[in-house]
Every structure is written in C-alpha cells, then in structure tokens.
N, CA, C and O atoms as a DFTB+ gen file, in Angstrom:
348 C
 N C O
     1  1     -22.376      -0.987       1.858
     2  2     -22.269      -1.559       0.722
     3  2     -21.930      -3.122       0.919
     4  3     -21.390      -3.603       1.916
     5  1     -22.280      -3.696      -0.029
     6  2     -21.929      -5.419       0.187
     7  2     -20.499      -5.659       0.236
     8  3     -19.687      -4.742       0.121
     9  1     -20.156      -6.949       0.417
    10  2     -18.705      -7.219       0.394
    11  2     -18.467      -7.531      -1.310
    12  3     -17.305      -7.517      -1.718
    13  1     -19.285      -7.735      -2.017
    14  2     -19.007      -8.043      -3.450
    15  2     -18.852      -6.583      -4.114
    16  3     -18.127      -6.680      -5.105
    17  1     -19.327      -5.157      -3.881
    18  2     -19.198      -4.148      -4.100
    19  2     -17.785      -3.522      -3.600
    20  3     -17.167      -2.708      -4.285
    21  1     -17.411      -3.909      -2.541
    22  2     -16.110      -3.410      -1.881
    23  2     -15.032      -3.934      -2.745
    24  3     -14.137      -3.228      -3.211
    25  1     -15.189      -5.505      -2.984
    26  2     -14.506      -6.288      -3.558
    27  2     -14.130      -5.817      -5.037
    28  3     -13.030      -6.088      -5.518
    29  1     -15.051      -5.135      -5.694
    30  2     -15.107      -4.577      -7.036
    31  2     -14.366      -3.181      -6.979
    32  3     -13.494      -2.905      -7.802
    33  1     -14.715      -2.388      -6.062
    34  2     -13.988      -1.059      -5.738
    35  2     -12.478      -1.501      -5.599
    36  3     -11.647      -0.884      -6.266
    37  1     -12.083      -2.500      -4.798
    38  2     -10.826      -2.465      -4.517
    39  2     -10.093      -3.003      -5.837
    40  3      -8.994      -2.536      -6.137
    41  1     -10.763      -4.077      -6.697
    42  2     -10.164      -4.259      -7.949
    43  2      -9.939      -3.095      -8.802
    44  3      -8.893      -3.007      -9.444
    45  1     -10.813      -2.225      -8.853
    46  2     -10.790      -1.172      -9.715
    47  2      -9.414      -0.143      -9.470
    48  3      -8.606       0.310     -10.281
    49  1      -9.524       0.002      -8.053
    50  2      -8.285       0.865      -7.315
    51  2      -7.120       0.239      -7.718
    52  3      -6.253       0.917      -8.268
    53  1      -6.900      -1.382      -7.464
    54  2      -5.646      -2.051      -7.671
    55  2      -5.407      -1.804      -9.123
    56  3      -4.297      -1.383      -9.447
    57  1      -6.310      -2.013     -10.032
    58  2      -5.780      -1.706     -11.169
    59  2      -5.331      -0.222     -11.839
    60  3      -4.435       0.021     -12.648
    61  1      -6.458       0.814     -11.085
    62  2      -5.539       2.004     -11.368
    63  2      -4.234       2.434     -10.730
    64  3      -3.489       3.299     -11.191
    65  1      -4.048       1.780      -9.688
    66  2      -2.795       1.988      -8.854
    67  2      -1.785       1.182      -9.682
    68  3      -0.685       1.730      -9.746
    69  1      -1.901      -0.095     -10.391
    70  2      -0.770      -0.598     -11.437
    71  2      -0.724       0.384     -12.567
    72  3       0.381       0.806     -12.905
    73  1      -1.797       0.793     -13.186
    74  2      -1.421       1.721     -14.281
    75  2      -0.668       2.912     -14.062
    76  3       0.280       3.266     -14.763
    77  1      -1.253       3.709     -12.765
    78  2      -0.523       4.991     -12.583
    79  2       0.877       4.736     -12.266
    80  3       1.771       5.537     -12.543
    81  1       1.098       3.420     -11.582
    82  2       2.591       3.253     -11.237
    83  2       3.556       2.983     -12.415
    84  3       4.756       3.259     -12.414
    85  1       2.934       2.464     -13.314
    86  2       3.715       2.027     -14.314
    87  2       3.908       3.408     -15.380
    88  3       4.801       3.465     -16.225
    89  1       2.991       4.374     -15.172
    90  2       3.342       5.624     -16.040
    91  2       4.243       6.247     -14.985
    92  3       5.151       6.909     -15.489
    93  1       4.237       6.215     -13.717
    94  2       5.128       7.194     -13.317
    95  2       6.419       6.780     -13.088
    96  3       7.233       7.634     -12.736
    97  1       6.817       5.456     -13.240
    98  2       8.007       4.931     -13.062
    99  2       8.741       4.938     -14.031
   100  3       9.829       4.388     -13.854
   101  1       8.520       5.427     -15.154
   102  2       8.916       5.408     -16.524
   103  2      10.268       6.355     -16.343
   104  3      10.152       7.516     -15.951
   105  1      11.552       5.777     -16.656
   106  2      12.944       6.358     -16.190
   107  2      13.247       6.497     -14.751
   108  3      14.236       7.150     -14.417
   109  1      12.606       6.029     -14.009
   110  2      12.677       6.149     -12.357
   111  2      13.200       4.794     -11.785
   112  3      12.566       3.752     -11.951
   113  1      14.246       4.843     -11.182
   114  2      14.949       3.565     -10.341
   115  2      13.748       2.868      -9.490
   116  3      13.370       3.514      -8.513
   117  1      13.193       1.795      -9.712
   118  2      12.216       0.943      -9.150
   119  2      12.338       1.116      -7.779
   120  3      11.256       1.397      -7.264
   121  1      13.347       1.044      -6.939
   122  2      13.469       1.308      -5.436
   123  2      13.015       2.852      -5.399
   124  3      12.158       3.034      -4.534
   125  1      13.309       3.813      -5.992
   126  2      13.069       5.184      -5.772
   127  2      11.784       5.191      -5.844
   128  3      11.219       5.468      -4.786
   129  1      10.931       4.914      -7.014
   130  2       9.609       4.847      -6.866
   131  2       8.629       4.383      -5.919
   132  3       7.581       4.940      -5.593
   133  1       9.208       3.059      -5.434
   134  2       8.456       2.417      -4.229
   135  2       8.621       3.248      -3.228
   136  3       7.600       3.407      -2.559
   137  1      10.032       4.142      -2.709
   138  2      10.028       4.824      -1.601
   139  2       9.219       6.255      -2.010
   140  3       9.051       6.979      -1.029
   141  1       8.905       6.571      -2.761
   142  2       7.988       7.757      -2.963
   143  2       6.580       7.253      -2.854
   144  3       5.811       7.943      -2.185
   145  1       6.119       6.140      -3.417
   146  2       5.013       5.435      -3.011
   147  2       4.620       5.187      -1.523
   148  3       3.590       5.630      -1.015
   149  1       5.489       4.482      -0.923
   150  2       5.509       4.170       0.391
   151  2       5.338       5.547       1.156
   152  3       4.479       5.735       2.018
   153  1       6.222       6.443       0.752
   154  2       5.875       7.814       1.609
   155  2       4.647       8.555       1.590
   156  3       4.279       9.153       2.601
   157  1       3.883       8.569       0.372
   158  2       2.615       8.963       0.353
   159  2       1.557       7.914       0.977
   160  3       0.482       8.391       1.341
   161  1       1.739       6.705       1.112
   162  2       0.884       6.054       1.610
   163  2       1.079       6.178       3.159
   164  3       0.105       6.259       3.908
   165  1       2.183       6.189       3.548
   166  2       2.474       6.619       5.118
   167  2       1.567       7.811       5.342
   168  3       0.579       7.672       6.064
   169  1       1.787       8.753       4.878
   170  2       1.388      10.073       5.249
   171  2      -0.035      10.234       5.195
   172  3      -0.590      11.052       5.928
   173  1      -0.876       9.288       4.123
   174  2      -2.281       9.483       4.202
   175  2      -2.875       8.609       5.097
   176  3      -3.948       8.895       5.628
   177  1      -2.170       7.363       5.363
   178  2      -2.806       6.340       6.226
   179  2      -2.644       7.046       7.736
   180  3      -3.488       6.756       8.584
   181  1      -1.741       7.821       8.017
   182  2      -1.612       8.660       9.381
   183  2      -2.748       9.574       9.396
   184  3      -3.487       9.702      10.373
   185  1      -2.868      10.170       8.362
   186  2      -3.986      11.401       8.383
   187  2      -4.958      10.822       8.532
   188  3      -5.734      11.469       9.237
   189  1      -5.462       9.604       8.124
   190  2      -6.748       9.071       7.952
   191  2      -7.028       8.312       9.201
   192  3      -8.212       8.275       9.534
   193  1      -5.982       7.571      10.115
   194  2      -5.934       7.119      11.450
   195  2      -6.160       8.252      12.219
   196  3      -7.022       8.059      13.076
   197  1      -5.620       9.518      12.209
   198  2      -5.458      10.672      13.283
   199  2      -6.910      11.191      13.450
   200  3      -7.551      11.325      14.492
   201  1      -7.344      11.502      11.922
   202  2      -8.707      12.162      11.880
   203  2      -9.911      11.124      12.227
   204  3     -10.971      11.626      12.601
   205  1      -9.825       9.856      12.137
   206  2     -10.833       8.872      12.753
   207  2     -10.601       8.582      14.118
   208  3     -11.469       8.009      14.776
   209  1      -9.309       8.984      14.704
   210  2      -9.142       8.664      16.003
   211  2      -8.694       7.144      16.442
   212  3      -8.631       6.601      17.545
   213  1      -8.415       6.701      15.140
   214  2      -7.895       5.152      15.472
   215  2      -6.535       4.967      15.481
   216  3      -6.181       3.801      15.308
   217  1      -5.690       5.771      15.630
   218  2      -4.348       5.871      15.852
   219  2      -3.711       5.548      17.030
   220  3      -3.035       6.324      17.705
   221  1      -4.002       4.073      17.329
   222  2      -4.113       3.618      18.745
   223  2      -3.233       2.633      18.521
   224  3      -3.831       1.605      18.202
   225  1      -1.782       2.473      18.558
   226  2      -1.197       1.294      18.203
   227  2      -0.392       0.392      19.504
   228  3       0.322      -0.608      19.426
   229  1      -0.798       1.129      20.604
   230  2      -0.561       0.825      21.769
   231  2      -1.372      -0.628      22.336
   232  3      -1.021      -1.442      23.191
   233  1      -2.327      -0.577      21.659
   234  2      -3.275      -2.022      22.173
   235  2      -3.164      -3.014      21.295
   236  3      -3.981      -3.933      21.357
   237  1      -2.123      -3.024      20.295
   238  2      -1.581      -4.258      19.262
   239  2      -0.698      -5.038      19.931
   240  3       0.406      -4.711      20.366
   241  1      -1.275      -6.146      19.991
   242  2      -0.385      -7.399      20.355
   243  2       0.830      -7.879      19.784
   244  3       0.929      -7.640      18.580
   245  1       1.745      -8.464      20.288
   246  2       2.647      -9.123      19.496
   247  2       2.232      -9.971      18.173
   248  3       2.866      -9.824      17.128
   249  1       1.077     -10.914      18.277
   250  2       0.392     -11.316      17.143
   251  2       0.135     -10.293      15.980
   252  3       0.523     -10.398      14.816
   253  1      -0.504      -9.416      16.467
   254  2      -0.680      -8.426      15.710
   255  2       0.231      -7.638      14.595
   256  3      -0.018      -7.346      13.426
   257  1       1.476      -7.393      15.481
   258  2       2.620      -6.996      14.842
   259  2       3.466      -7.820      13.888
   260  3       4.197      -7.290      13.051
   261  1       3.353      -9.041      14.027
   262  2       3.786     -10.219      13.415
   263  2       2.772     -10.431      12.143
   264  3       3.261     -10.697      11.045
   265  1       1.585     -10.330      12.279
   266  2       1.200     -10.518      11.058
   267  2       0.882      -9.318      10.112
   268  3       0.661      -9.425       8.906
   269  1       0.892      -8.012      10.926
   270  2       0.990      -6.843      10.077
   271  2       2.391      -6.752       9.353
   272  3       2.533      -6.216       8.254
   273  1       3.316      -7.276      10.014
   274  2       4.574      -7.061       9.299
   275  2       4.862      -8.044       8.301
   276  3       5.620      -7.932       7.338
   277  1       4.089      -9.126       8.689
   278  2       4.108     -10.101       7.215
   279  2       3.309      -9.624       6.270
   280  3       3.837      -9.652       5.158
   281  1       2.544      -9.321       6.290
   282  2       1.564      -8.263       5.400
   283  2       2.274      -7.456       4.494
   284  3       2.254      -7.528       3.265
   285  1       3.059      -6.488       5.387
   286  2       3.655      -5.438       4.619
   287  2       4.928      -5.965       3.732
   288  3       5.264      -5.450       2.666
   289  1       5.578      -7.080       4.353
   290  2       6.594      -7.701       3.396
   291  2       6.274      -8.537       2.151
   292  3       7.012      -8.619       1.169
   293  1       5.035      -9.177       2.307
   294  2       4.299      -9.439       0.971
   295  2       4.132      -8.326      -0.009
   296  3       4.712      -8.213      -1.089
   297  1       3.164      -7.434       0.581
   298  2       2.997      -6.258      -0.285
   299  2       4.032      -5.742      -0.794
   300  3       3.904      -5.375      -1.962
   301  1       5.375      -5.532      -0.135
   302  2       6.454      -4.961      -0.766
   303  2       7.140      -6.001      -1.710
   304  3       7.806      -5.581      -2.656
   305  1       7.030      -7.083      -1.532
   306  2       7.380      -8.126      -2.527
   307  2       6.676      -7.849      -3.953
   308  3       7.239      -7.475      -4.982
   309  1       5.405      -8.104      -3.775
   310  2       4.464      -7.562      -4.858
   311  2       4.597      -6.571      -5.745
   312  3       4.496      -6.694      -6.965
   313  1       4.916      -5.192      -4.908
   314  2       5.208      -4.188      -5.215
   315  2       6.564      -3.991      -6.225
   316  3       6.711      -3.731      -7.420
   317  1       7.255      -4.195      -5.352
   318  2       8.917      -4.622      -5.825
   319  2       8.758      -5.182      -7.258
   320  3       8.919      -4.416      -8.208
   321  1       8.481      -6.355      -7.438
   322  2       8.179      -7.182      -8.531
   323  2       7.479      -6.274      -9.654
   324  3       7.966      -6.153     -10.778
   325  1       6.656      -5.840      -9.374
   326  2       5.706      -5.009     -10.500
   327  2       6.548      -3.896     -10.971
   328  3       6.664      -3.646     -12.171
   329  1       7.242      -3.101      -9.878
   330  2       7.991      -1.978     -10.502
   331  2       9.156      -2.330     -11.300
   332  3       9.350      -1.892     -12.434
   333  1       9.860      -3.059     -10.736
   334  2      11.221      -3.941     -11.477
   335  2      10.772      -4.188     -12.728
   336  3      11.344      -3.713     -13.710
   337  1       9.612      -5.022     -12.823
   338  2       9.310      -5.587     -14.335
   339  2       9.048      -4.747     -15.173
   340  3       9.205      -4.991     -16.370
   341  1       8.485      -3.300     -14.628
   342  2       8.044      -2.225     -15.646
   343  2       9.632      -1.366     -16.109
   344  3       9.572      -0.418     -16.893
   345  1      10.728      -1.737     -15.641
   346  2      11.735      -0.952     -16.120
   347  2      12.641      -2.068     -17.020
   348  3      13.656      -1.704     -17.613
C-alpha cells in the first residue's frame, strides 16, 4: 500500500477513535477513560509485538527511549485534552 493509502487509513481510524472515545466517556471521568483506553492499547500492542517476534526492547538505545517517551507524553496530552473537553 502506498504512503497516501496508509495516511488515509490512519486518518479514518483516528476519526473513528475520537468518535468512539467521545461516546465511551459519557458520564465517565476523563482520567478513568484514559486509563481504560491505555490498558487496552498496552494489551493489544504487547500481543502484536509478541506474535510478530518484535518484542525486543533490549536493543533500544537511550535516544530511542527518550524519543518514544516524548511521543508518549505528546499523545497523552492530546488524548487528555480531548477527553477533558468531552466532559
């Protein structure tokens, strides 16, 4: 698949994620909703990495950890703002 195809799928799934998250957090505290979503993502990511044999964190450098951590913080901030504004 081309980069444009992947970008389109990414946009569609991001939109679906936002809609489902808005529906799912009605009358649920924002941080609780975030916790549940992150737990699901952790489980599915772990299963994917294990099933493909790519769960090799020992090869990550300090730089990898820093940038992945910064990416996680940025994702958390965006997610936290979107769920907070829904309530």
